DRENDORO-653932 format. One line per 3 residues: number of its first residue (from 1); their letters; for each residue x, y, z of N, C-alpha, C. Coordinates in Angstrom, 3 decimals. Layout:
<nodes>
NUM> A> X Y Z X Y Z X Y Z  ...
</nodes>
This chain:
<nodes>
1> XXX> 141.699 280.066 183.182 140.569 279.998 184.344 141.318 278.872 185.092  141.463 277.623 184.327 141.928 276.511 185.255 143.239 276.702 185.932  144.380 277.463 185.428 145.333 277.630 186.047 145.301 278.416 187.435
4> XXX> 144.326 279.694 187.362 143.752 280.265 188.471 143.583 279.539 189.536  142.320 278.515 189.211 141.610 277.811 190.469 142.833 276.953 191.169  143.613 276.317 190.055 144.446 275.343 190.665 145.618 275.890 191.517
7> XXX> 145.959 277.236 191.159 146.734 277.919 192.007 146.264 278.165 193.207  145.102 278.871 193.109 144.418 279.134 194.426 144.243 277.857 195.385  143.914 276.777 194.746 143.809 275.711 195.750 145.211 275.323 196.461
10> XXX> 146.323 275.204 195.463 147.381 274.627 196.059 147.847 275.877 196.881  147.701 277.012 197.035 148.250 277.877 197.679 147.559 278.040 199.076  146.027 277.917 198.977 145.109 277.725 200.093 145.148 276.305 200.961
13> XXX> 145.349 275.538 200.170 145.012 274.082 200.975 146.140 273.084 200.808  146.669 273.306 199.895 147.863 271.924 199.614 149.261 272.603 200.269  149.414 273.663 200.909 150.818 273.890 201.187 151.506 272.799 202.265
16> XXX> 152.524 272.700 202.387 152.854 271.842 203.352 152.410 272.039 204.878  152.154 270.952 205.790 151.668 271.490 207.084 152.622 271.831 207.935  152.607 273.015 208.412 153.597 273.430 209.403 153.117 272.978 210.631
19> XXX> 154.108 273.124 211.635 153.812 272.811 213.167 152.569 273.605 213.668  152.570 274.611 213.594 151.527 275.351 213.837 149.967 275.207 213.317  150.421 274.634 212.060 148.898 274.195 211.546 148.605 272.849 211.996
22> XXX> 149.410 272.069 212.194 149.192 270.722 212.645 148.607 270.653 214.081  148.964 271.744 214.748 148.440 271.827 216.231 147.392 272.503 216.209  146.955 273.398 215.340 145.684 273.748 215.271 144.663 273.117 214.748
25> XXX> 144.966 271.777 214.277 144.042 270.913 213.856 143.439 269.986 214.942  144.350 270.033 216.266 144.017 269.298 217.374 142.584 269.629 217.924  142.285 270.803 217.607 140.693 271.268 218.357 139.708 270.651 217.223
28> XXX> 139.866 270.014 216.264 139.063 269.313 215.155 138.997 267.981 215.373  137.803 267.259 215.513 137.853 265.774 215.590 136.454 265.227 214.930  136.618 263.994 214.280 135.494 263.456 213.873 134.897 262.253 214.922
31> XXX> 133.714 262.644 215.414 133.055 261.978 216.583 131.888 261.454 216.120  131.760 260.173 215.937 130.438 259.584 215.779 129.967 258.303 216.534  128.914 258.562 217.112 128.412 257.496 218.150 127.471 256.591 217.444
34> XXX> 127.450 255.379 217.371 126.458 254.583 216.559 125.789 253.537 217.546  124.525 253.853 217.835 123.763 252.966 218.475 123.386 251.720 217.584  123.573 250.411 218.095 123.238 249.261 217.353 122.513 247.990 218.143
37> XXX> 121.998 247.122 217.593 121.256 246.092 218.011 121.934 244.969 217.349  122.851 244.452 217.658 123.722 243.063 217.097 122.468 242.117 216.734  122.317 241.638 215.478 121.369 241.204 214.907 121.908 239.899 213.968
40> XXX> 123.056 239.076 214.458 123.652 238.193 213.547 122.727 236.820 213.334  123.091 236.247 212.515 122.520 235.002 211.784 122.791 234.113 213.019  121.880 233.282 213.798 122.156 232.290 214.844 122.928 231.299 214.328
43> XXX> 123.138 230.811 213.158 123.850 229.634 212.615 125.096 229.961 212.163  125.351 231.240 211.334 126.424 231.617 210.731 127.517 232.477 211.530  126.615 233.364 212.310 127.286 234.539 213.131 127.350 235.639 212.412
46> XXX> 126.803 235.592 211.197 127.097 236.850 210.095 126.442 238.006 210.793  126.884 239.252 210.408 126.482 240.408 210.720 125.240 240.767 209.933  124.214 241.664 210.640 123.094 242.221 210.073 123.432 243.044 209.019
49> XXX> 122.457 243.266 207.909 122.752 243.981 206.872 123.087 245.350 207.324  122.571 245.842 208.056 122.694 247.264 208.667 124.430 247.368 209.093  124.654 246.524 210.192 126.121 246.525 210.668 127.273 246.231 209.575
52> XXX> 126.890 245.511 208.641 127.785 245.012 207.751 128.000 246.470 206.552  126.960 247.251 206.644 127.178 248.486 205.850 127.920 249.725 206.504  128.034 249.514 207.623 128.656 250.562 208.679 129.930 251.135 208.140
55> XXX> 131.085 250.087 207.999 132.162 250.497 207.598 132.424 251.188 206.314  131.522 251.146 205.452 131.687 251.856 203.975 131.129 253.057 204.354  130.135 253.312 205.146 129.316 254.555 205.468 130.523 255.542 206.290
58> XXX> 131.417 254.941 207.074 132.122 255.651 208.021 133.413 255.896 207.212  133.691 255.238 206.227 134.843 255.567 205.243 134.490 256.770 204.712  133.373 257.139 204.203 133.111 258.153 203.402 133.179 259.785 204.417
61> XXX> 132.655 259.376 205.551 132.867 260.544 206.623 134.424 260.859 206.939  134.918 259.789 207.194 136.440 259.924 207.428 137.078 260.621 206.077  136.985 260.239 204.910 137.472 260.916 203.726 137.283 262.368 203.665
64> XXX> 136.008 262.718 203.838 135.473 264.132 203.812 136.108 264.907 204.907  136.496 264.297 205.943 136.877 264.850 207.133 138.434 265.180 206.864  139.245 264.071 206.434 140.610 264.311 206.054 140.974 265.373 204.831
67> XXX> 139.860 265.364 204.192 140.062 266.051 202.860 139.767 267.769 203.358  138.795 268.119 204.339 138.585 269.069 204.862 139.666 269.802 205.760  140.449 268.720 206.688 141.604 269.243 207.439 142.945 269.257 206.570
70> XXX> 142.877 269.392 205.261 143.899 269.329 204.383 145.037 268.380 204.590  144.683 267.151 204.538 145.745 266.015 204.871 144.919 264.792 204.221  144.595 265.015 202.829 144.254 264.156 201.823 145.073 262.615 201.452
73> XXX> 146.432 263.157 201.885 147.332 261.931 201.700 147.240 260.754 202.610  146.386 261.009 203.680 146.026 259.853 204.744 145.034 259.145 204.499  144.314 259.706 203.313 142.842 258.789 203.206 142.938 257.337 203.028
76> XXX> 143.672 256.993 202.242 143.609 255.595 201.972 143.908 254.655 203.138  145.245 254.855 203.840 145.498 254.104 205.164 144.353 254.175 206.060  144.093 255.394 206.319 142.983 255.647 207.364 141.820 255.307 207.221
79> XXX> 141.241 255.043 205.979 139.897 254.395 205.925 140.049 252.955 205.916  141.445 252.393 205.720 141.513 250.948 205.663 141.521 250.497 207.462  142.394 251.302 208.054 142.613 250.874 209.429 141.172 251.241 210.303
82> XXX> 140.335 252.380 209.625 139.157 252.695 210.492 138.247 251.247 210.216  138.137 250.836 208.947 137.257 249.769 208.463 137.798 248.470 209.352  138.932 248.262 209.531 139.144 247.016 210.193 138.896 247.316 211.661
85> XXX> 138.963 248.267 212.251 138.783 248.493 213.831 137.189 248.381 214.097  136.564 249.166 213.124 135.055 249.067 213.280 134.506 247.559 212.991  134.936 246.841 211.885 134.515 245.632 211.540 134.925 244.683 212.806
88> XXX> 136.172 244.829 213.245 136.370 244.135 214.485 135.620 244.115 215.796  135.181 245.311 216.172 134.197 245.757 217.135 132.897 244.931 216.687  132.493 245.253 215.596 131.028 244.720 215.260 130.990 243.294 215.259
91> XXX> 132.134 242.458 214.922 132.212 240.838 214.828 132.239 240.464 216.085  133.172 241.054 216.942 133.617 240.597 218.146 132.898 240.859 219.640  131.983 242.001 219.220 131.440 242.464 220.614 130.050 242.429 220.559
94> XXX> 129.164 242.687 221.459 127.737 242.998 221.548 127.250 244.053 222.112  128.015 245.109 222.484 127.857 246.178 223.234 126.782 246.990 222.274  125.831 247.916 222.839 124.778 248.368 222.322 125.179 249.817 221.615
97> XXX> 126.469 250.178 221.651 127.068 251.194 220.932 128.481 251.039 220.607  128.956 251.737 219.188 130.128 251.881 218.741 130.542 253.069 218.862  131.493 253.547 219.433 132.093 254.771 219.337 133.245 255.070 218.366
100> XXX> 133.329 256.142 217.542 134.588 256.321 216.585 134.968 257.668 216.916  136.062 257.802 216.961 136.711 259.278 217.341 138.023 259.222 216.457  138.218 260.229 215.468 139.378 260.593 214.538 139.709 261.973 214.975
103> XXX> 141.083 262.056 215.267 141.630 263.558 215.577 143.304 263.354 215.492  143.629 264.820 215.531 145.254 265.066 215.410 145.756 265.097 216.780  146.687 264.318 216.788 147.468 264.555 218.242 148.796 264.421 218.215
106> XXX> 149.574 265.545 218.473 151.096 265.505 218.446 151.379 264.935 216.964  151.156 265.757 216.054 151.437 265.651 214.725 151.309 264.099 214.139  150.273 263.643 214.686 149.776 262.130 214.455 148.297 262.121 214.352
109> XXX> 147.760 261.292 213.498 146.323 261.099 213.303 145.994 260.042 214.120  145.208 260.182 214.850 144.857 258.923 215.878 143.319 258.563 215.478  143.070 257.287 215.639 141.747 256.575 215.318 141.561 255.774 216.302
112> XXX> 140.378 256.212 216.933 140.051 255.308 218.168 138.583 254.677 217.783  138.435 253.455 218.284 136.979 252.571 218.151 136.888 252.082 219.537  135.777 252.649 220.053 135.283 252.043 221.340 134.058 251.374 221.062
115> XXX> 134.186 250.166 221.955 132.763 249.166 221.741 132.152 249.091 222.969  133.080 249.460 224.049 132.387 249.430 225.452 132.196 248.292 225.963  133.246 247.255 225.383 133.125 245.864 226.090 134.606 245.477 226.429
118> XXX> 135.054 245.694 227.746 136.198 245.336 228.144 136.611 244.033 227.614  137.776 244.015 227.182 138.650 242.619 226.591 139.621 242.238 227.264  139.948 241.134 227.093 141.358 240.275 227.544 142.510 240.841 226.706
121> XXX> 143.532 240.270 226.571 144.856 240.556 226.014 144.434 240.141 224.536  144.677 241.204 223.728 144.350 240.968 222.221 145.473 239.861 221.766  145.011 238.979 220.757 145.784 238.077 220.157 146.995 238.903 219.191
124> XXX> 148.069 238.013 218.998 148.859 238.603 218.133 148.446 238.392 216.735  148.755 239.723 215.826 148.368 239.489 214.428 148.378 238.231 213.755  147.434 237.740 213.162 147.568 236.542 212.335 148.576 236.480 211.337
127> XXX> 148.948 235.053 210.646 149.800 235.282 209.442 148.978 235.642 208.468  149.726 236.051 207.245 148.986 236.379 205.905 148.137 235.315 205.627  148.332 233.991 205.824 147.143 233.040 205.013 146.402 232.117 206.186
130> XXX> 146.205 232.929 207.335 145.248 232.604 208.369 143.954 233.074 207.729  142.965 232.213 208.110 141.639 232.412 207.825 141.015 233.510 208.635  141.264 233.551 209.940 140.730 234.706 210.591 141.904 235.682 211.293
133> XXX> 141.360 236.745 211.627 142.374 237.515 212.467 143.170 238.555 211.634  142.787 238.387 210.222 143.812 239.015 209.365 143.867 240.709 209.681  142.629 241.212 210.182 142.248 242.554 210.418 143.541 243.108 211.213
136> XXX> 143.946 242.474 212.301 144.937 242.956 213.040 146.190 242.927 212.385  146.309 241.987 211.460 147.726 242.019 210.701 147.704 243.244 209.739  146.625 243.607 209.186 146.755 245.054 208.343 146.865 245.952 209.399
139> XXX> 146.183 246.135 210.397 146.390 247.270 211.324 147.917 247.171 211.899  148.621 246.250 212.123 150.075 246.229 212.575 150.863 246.747 211.457  150.308 246.182 210.035 151.263 246.602 209.019 151.063 248.311 208.640
142> XXX> 149.954 248.844 208.848 149.734 250.074 208.164 150.042 251.124 209.193  149.642 250.998 210.519 149.683 251.960 211.451 151.164 252.204 212.158  151.330 253.306 212.339 152.607 253.780 212.873 152.547 253.303 214.510
145> XXX> 151.516 253.319 215.514 151.482 252.672 216.601 150.142 252.330 216.677  149.893 251.227 217.447 148.301 250.939 217.982 148.256 250.071 218.937  147.368 249.851 219.881 146.996 249.254 221.063 145.664 249.710 221.741
148> XXX> 145.501 249.256 222.942 144.467 249.091 223.664 144.308 250.214 224.890  143.074 250.868 225.105 143.055 251.855 226.149 143.276 250.954 227.731  143.704 251.816 228.539 143.714 250.949 230.069 142.448 250.469 230.509
151> XXX> 141.263 250.809 230.213 140.066 250.380 230.305 139.770 249.246 229.495  140.477 248.874 228.652 140.299 247.695 227.763 139.200 247.827 226.890  138.587 248.885 226.581 137.348 249.078 225.845 137.638 249.739 224.556
154> XXX> 138.777 250.303 224.236 138.889 251.026 223.062 140.297 250.674 222.347  140.180 250.179 221.103 141.509 249.977 220.245 141.748 251.288 219.607  143.031 251.549 219.463 143.556 252.669 218.802 144.665 252.650 217.754
157> XXX> 144.888 253.571 216.856 145.933 253.426 216.082 146.274 254.703 215.450  147.509 254.973 215.336 148.049 256.395 214.687 148.743 256.102 213.284  148.671 257.377 212.705 149.488 257.369 211.526 150.188 258.904 211.466
160> XXX> 151.259 258.804 210.947 152.255 260.011 211.141 151.562 261.145 209.963  151.407 262.355 210.324 150.939 263.411 209.305 151.881 263.777 208.400  153.638 263.835 208.705 154.333 264.412 207.572 154.973 263.422 206.972
163> XXX> 154.844 262.119 207.159 155.692 261.091 206.397 155.191 260.843 205.032  156.040 260.850 204.162 156.019 260.675 202.631 155.426 261.483 201.999  155.505 261.310 200.501 155.072 262.645 199.688 153.452 262.240 199.542
166> XXX> 152.801 263.550 199.288 151.689 263.763 199.138 151.278 264.995 198.448  150.025 265.329 198.364 149.492 266.242 197.643 149.977 267.580 198.487  150.176 267.364 199.642 150.450 268.821 200.698 152.062 268.929 200.323
169> XXX> 152.654 268.163 199.712 154.192 268.417 199.401 154.408 269.045 198.211  155.106 270.492 198.313 155.208 270.998 196.832 156.109 270.371 195.970  157.000 269.438 196.304 157.597 268.389 195.455 156.868 267.605 194.591
172> XXX> 155.403 267.220 195.143 154.902 266.381 194.636 153.681 267.229 193.976  153.712 267.744 192.716 152.600 268.254 192.255 151.142 267.871 192.376  150.036 268.859 192.449 148.626 268.003 192.320 148.434 267.470 190.953
175> XXX> 147.642 266.315 191.013 147.387 265.872 189.921 146.870 266.732 188.777  147.654 266.287 187.590 147.064 267.145 186.509 145.739 266.941 185.777  145.091 268.226 185.367 143.659 268.059 184.900 143.921 267.673 183.687
178> XXX> 143.276 266.754 183.053 143.213 266.354 181.793 142.090 266.683 180.952  141.080 266.930 181.434 139.777 267.101 180.643 139.071 268.228 181.642  138.416 269.400 180.893 137.784 270.316 181.675 136.643 270.961 180.804
181> XXX> 135.457 271.025 181.528 134.244 271.514 180.904 133.585 272.757 181.846  133.294 274.078 181.110 132.580 275.306 181.952 131.250 275.236 181.880  130.328 275.282 182.956 129.146 275.445 182.789 128.745 276.971 183.304
184> XXX> 128.703 277.987 182.542 128.309 279.208 182.866 126.860 279.248 183.264  126.431 279.793 184.370 125.010 279.586 184.964 124.374 280.980 185.505  123.216 281.291 185.127 122.583 282.469 185.703 122.122 282.252 187.121
187> XXX> 122.721 283.197 187.876 122.281 283.064 189.180 120.774 283.135 189.853  120.327 282.447 189.447 118.636 282.133 189.861 117.892 280.999 189.997  116.632 280.995 190.331 116.091 279.464 190.577 116.217 278.470 189.574
190> XXX> 116.712 278.725 188.420 116.906 277.976 187.350 118.084 277.283 187.189  119.082 277.730 187.983 120.607 277.420 187.586 120.930 275.975 188.041  120.225 275.545 189.160 120.526 274.056 189.672 120.104 273.082 188.489
193> XXX> 118.701 273.205 188.137 118.189 272.388 187.324 119.053 272.571 185.638  119.391 273.828 185.471 120.152 273.875 184.151 121.238 273.094 184.230  122.240 273.366 185.323 123.333 272.716 185.471 123.070 271.099 185.578
196> XXX> 122.017 270.553 185.905 121.784 269.138 185.908 121.506 268.388 184.505  120.973 269.334 183.718 120.575 268.878 182.296 122.110 269.142 181.402  122.912 270.160 181.652 124.089 270.103 180.913 125.103 269.315 181.227
199> XXX> 125.276 268.890 182.750 126.061 267.890 183.030 126.041 266.686 182.408  124.732 266.021 182.555 124.545 264.812 181.828 125.305 264.696 180.406  125.133 265.843 179.654 125.849 265.683 178.175 127.282 265.842 178.292
202> XXX> 127.492 266.488 179.260 129.134 266.922 179.282 129.773 265.604 180.174  129.404 265.000 180.840 130.053 263.812 181.542 130.145 262.556 180.425  129.064 262.524 179.716 129.320 261.652 178.532 130.503 262.062 177.512
205> XXX> 130.372 263.295 177.120 131.499 263.802 176.096 132.687 263.289 176.915  132.814 263.815 177.994 134.287 263.691 178.721 134.569 262.448 179.243  133.536 261.290 179.057 133.945 260.176 179.445 134.562 259.451 180.566
208> XXX> 134.043 260.079 181.724 134.372 260.031 182.979 133.960 258.728 183.503  134.872 257.894 183.866 134.731 256.471 184.294 133.939 256.430 185.858  132.922 256.848 185.827 132.607 256.692 187.331 130.789 257.198 187.121
211> XXX> 130.278 256.977 188.311 128.485 257.135 188.257 128.000 258.475 188.131  127.813 258.804 186.707 127.347 259.841 186.316 126.048 260.536 187.074  125.152 259.538 187.427 124.066 260.005 188.345 124.286 260.496 189.543
214> XXX> 125.297 259.999 190.075 125.824 260.756 191.499 126.429 261.915 191.256  127.058 262.282 190.228 128.025 263.549 189.907 127.067 264.612 189.303  125.816 264.175 188.667 124.756 265.196 188.543 123.926 265.643 189.782
217> XXX> 123.712 264.774 190.813 122.831 265.103 191.811 123.844 265.921 192.746  125.518 265.669 192.590 126.276 266.394 193.609 126.396 267.812 193.075  126.424 267.832 191.798 126.630 269.299 190.953 125.142 270.236 191.478
220> XXX> 124.151 269.530 191.437 122.974 270.098 191.606 122.754 270.651 192.958  123.406 269.882 194.110 123.420 270.356 195.501 124.522 271.637 195.318  125.606 271.722 195.114 126.514 272.703 194.965 125.813 274.020 194.351
223> XXX> 125.151 273.723 193.245 124.693 274.820 192.539 123.495 275.604 193.147  122.895 274.648 193.819 121.542 275.309 194.551 121.878 276.024 195.860  122.994 275.285 196.605 123.459 275.974 197.555 124.156 277.289 197.232
226> XXX> 124.986 277.482 196.058 125.474 278.843 195.839 124.439 279.643 195.608  123.373 279.284 194.686 122.360 280.186 194.599 121.551 280.697 195.854  121.228 279.828 196.964 120.726 280.422 198.067 121.496 280.840 199.240
229> XXX> 122.800 280.645 199.156 123.745 281.082 200.203 124.886 281.873 199.562  125.356 282.070 198.399 126.448 282.518 197.962 126.291 283.775 197.143  125.195 284.554 197.142 125.048 285.613 196.221 124.889 286.726 197.048
232> XXX> 125.326 288.004 196.305 125.417 289.260 197.276 124.637 290.259 196.361  124.801 291.420 196.941 123.710 292.406 196.307 124.398 292.726 195.198  125.527 292.456 194.879 126.157 292.955 193.510 126.237 291.815 192.494
235> XXX> 125.417 290.745 192.667 125.232 289.467 191.827 124.598 289.754 190.768  123.583 290.936 190.768 122.985 291.130 189.605 123.980 291.292 188.278  123.525 290.742 187.242 124.099 290.570 185.911 125.553 289.950 185.972
238> XXX> 125.900 289.028 187.020 127.058 288.287 187.145 126.410 287.003 186.959  127.530 285.976 186.690 127.266 284.602 186.326 127.743 283.669 187.519  127.144 282.549 187.912 127.842 281.585 188.648 128.811 280.898 187.634
241> XXX> 129.849 280.548 188.310 130.646 279.499 187.453 130.828 278.078 188.015  130.647 277.162 187.026 130.912 275.780 187.457 131.603 275.025 186.320  132.132 274.228 187.125 133.308 273.527 186.211 133.224 271.805 186.689
244> XXX> 133.614 271.245 185.540 133.662 269.771 185.547 135.177 269.432 185.392  135.614 268.819 186.024 137.273 268.519 185.780 137.640 267.181 186.056  138.262 266.410 185.059 138.941 264.888 185.360 140.412 265.109 185.384
247> XXX> 141.253 264.730 186.414 142.524 264.703 186.534 143.178 263.377 186.259  144.317 263.467 186.373 145.221 262.247 185.885 144.789 260.809 186.610  144.364 260.783 187.752 143.894 259.851 188.587 142.468 259.423 188.353
250> XXX> 141.739 260.078 187.530 140.403 260.010 186.911 139.275 260.490 188.043  139.636 261.245 188.782 138.602 261.718 189.855 138.164 262.853 189.127  136.874 263.031 189.538 136.037 264.043 189.038 135.941 265.300 190.059
253> XXX> 136.327 266.491 189.770 136.296 267.562 190.401 135.200 268.585 190.063  134.296 268.596 190.868 133.017 269.514 190.766 133.492 270.814 191.351  133.407 272.008 190.670 133.768 273.373 191.149 132.700 274.222 191.036
256> XXX> 132.228 275.094 191.871 131.281 275.932 191.674 131.455 277.205 192.575  131.806 278.148 191.689 132.031 279.581 192.191 131.198 280.469 192.626  130.754 281.123 193.609 129.784 281.974 193.969 130.494 283.168 194.211
259> XXX> 129.731 284.218 194.788 130.204 285.503 195.114 130.453 286.133 196.254  130.384 285.305 197.275 130.859 285.627 198.656 132.266 284.997 199.042  133.108 285.607 199.720 134.606 285.160 199.674 134.659 284.053 201.113
262> XXX> 133.719 283.907 202.111 134.035 283.214 202.932 132.935 282.146 203.157  133.344 281.131 203.959 132.301 279.967 204.460 132.524 279.488 205.680  131.992 280.529 206.658 132.568 280.146 208.060 131.471 279.016 208.818
265> XXX> 130.705 278.827 208.138 129.675 277.570 208.591 129.930 276.225 207.716  131.047 276.144 207.230 131.101 274.888 206.298 131.183 273.716 207.073  131.951 273.503 207.998 131.971 272.085 208.970 130.552 271.927 209.294
268> XXX> 129.710 272.979 210.055 128.314 272.477 210.388 127.416 272.194 209.086  127.707 272.879 207.856 126.839 272.427 206.496 127.188 271.192 206.372  128.326 270.592 206.378 128.646 269.154 205.871 128.030 268.349 207.087
271> XXX> 128.303 268.453 208.371 127.600 267.838 209.284 125.964 267.631 209.248  125.211 268.465 208.431 124.145 268.312 208.315 123.141 269.384 209.376  123.854 270.052 210.152 123.324 270.848 211.215 122.700 272.230 210.314
274> XXX> 122.775 272.575 209.429 122.471 273.668 208.604 121.297 273.328 207.366  121.048 272.134 207.371 120.310 271.494 206.240 120.710 270.111 205.486  120.327 269.807 204.475 120.964 268.442 204.288 121.452 268.525 202.737
277> XXX> 121.808 269.629 202.340 122.209 269.697 200.899 123.711 269.302 200.901  124.881 269.812 201.489 126.116 269.490 201.435 126.198 268.130 202.075  125.511 267.904 203.387 125.594 266.812 203.924 125.056 265.527 203.084
280> XXX> 124.049 265.811 202.168 123.617 265.005 201.308 124.715 264.420 200.204  125.274 265.649 199.691 126.431 265.363 198.785 127.584 264.452 199.289  127.804 264.543 200.681 129.032 263.811 201.390 128.644 262.472 201.514
283> XXX> 127.150 262.273 201.611 126.806 260.971 201.738 126.547 260.069 200.442  126.609 260.978 199.302 126.741 260.184 197.955 128.201 259.975 197.630  129.037 260.285 198.439 130.352 259.739 198.328 131.370 260.846 198.089
286> XXX> 131.138 262.188 198.074 131.852 263.164 197.609 132.625 263.797 198.763  133.817 264.179 198.619 134.770 264.699 199.286 134.729 266.319 199.412  134.331 267.259 200.133 133.960 268.424 199.974 135.218 269.109 200.847
289> XXX> 135.475 270.282 199.910 136.324 271.366 200.335 135.926 272.756 199.846  136.667 273.868 200.065 136.315 275.068 199.655 137.380 276.043 199.854  137.737 276.941 198.968 138.809 277.775 198.820 138.356 279.319 198.425
292> XXX> 138.945 280.284 199.001 138.411 281.743 198.259 139.630 281.765 197.097  138.614 282.743 196.426 139.448 283.683 195.074 139.344 284.719 195.107  139.694 285.299 193.866 139.566 286.843 193.550 137.942 287.429 193.689
295> XXX> 137.231 286.450 192.902 135.737 286.791 192.835 134.819 286.465 193.601  135.133 285.710 194.908 134.376 284.900 195.810 135.038 283.594 196.245  134.260 282.597 196.332 134.668 281.345 196.546 134.453 280.350 195.797
298> XXX> 135.381 279.237 195.661 135.081 277.988 195.190 134.659 276.823 196.074  133.471 276.144 196.047 133.137 274.860 196.723 133.567 273.754 195.855  134.331 273.066 196.168 134.692 271.618 195.464 134.218 270.348 196.160
301> XXX> 133.560 269.514 195.083 133.348 268.093 195.318 134.247 267.272 194.662  134.844 266.139 195.026 135.848 265.245 194.721 134.994 264.166 194.659  134.972 263.383 193.450 134.229 261.974 193.223 135.299 261.159 192.635
304> XXX> 135.225 259.934 193.527 136.270 258.908 192.914 135.876 258.032 191.610  136.630 257.531 190.867 135.943 256.953 189.670 135.447 255.454 190.240  134.618 255.181 189.121 133.902 253.757 189.738 133.185 253.102 188.639
307> XXX> 132.162 252.382 188.987 131.006 251.612 188.119 130.419 252.962 187.213  130.447 252.741 186.065 129.693 253.673 185.047 128.351 253.361 184.950  127.394 254.050 185.028 125.934 253.793 184.931 125.498 254.239 183.477
310> X> 124.812 253.358 182.965 124.600 253.631 181.458 122.915 253.774 181.359
</nodes>
């Protein structure tokens, strides 16, 4: 069963990006507009608690989007670049809104942060030992290109989509699964609760080095979503299949297979336009994706290792 699912995802989601596929991504974008009221400490100039938390919240949305688009190899660099540009906008401008746009353009990932505050000439990136301005040094080091829009309100940077080995490269195989536990579930109203109870024990036995309570909540959401939206008239007598897997990167893969082969409204569901289920799982830090199989489809949530709750 493990081999089957891994093969399905590698075939459907991790094939090398072709020129046609990359061009197809150009119609997809992550657009976020944040209304803010700068509320800095009058003495220290420190950001408000809400503003200081924004970069981390945006990193989660970006990670989920890049995973959905099939370019997870860019997640680490893109998250850091977005954080630096957003922090720069929050610290150095007082505009009422910050706009973020991430999209594919000419086989590059482009990140734009608009703070609606025209600026003068940007300073040169600071040296590695400078006390201030190191954000631009990081942007200059990581980005393929970066600059400022003609109206001086938007700072942008790009990353190449096809450079370097990644999970999309068949020469770089996907991370090997080290531990796996299955949760066969009866497809009815009790399935999500039963999955929550079983997962607590299984995660302890598997010794996943991450927040177990978050994993249990994400699994609950995926199973409940499968029961409510993934069953067919032929589901009677069949089981829902769920798995907890830990790979060599210590990521936790939560897979829930239901009985319908398609998920045409996946993007809307993740954005919260169809309810708060998958949107809530993403807010908890899960990177969400899905892929079809022989008996239906599998919805996957990927959680990164971190602090273990006892």
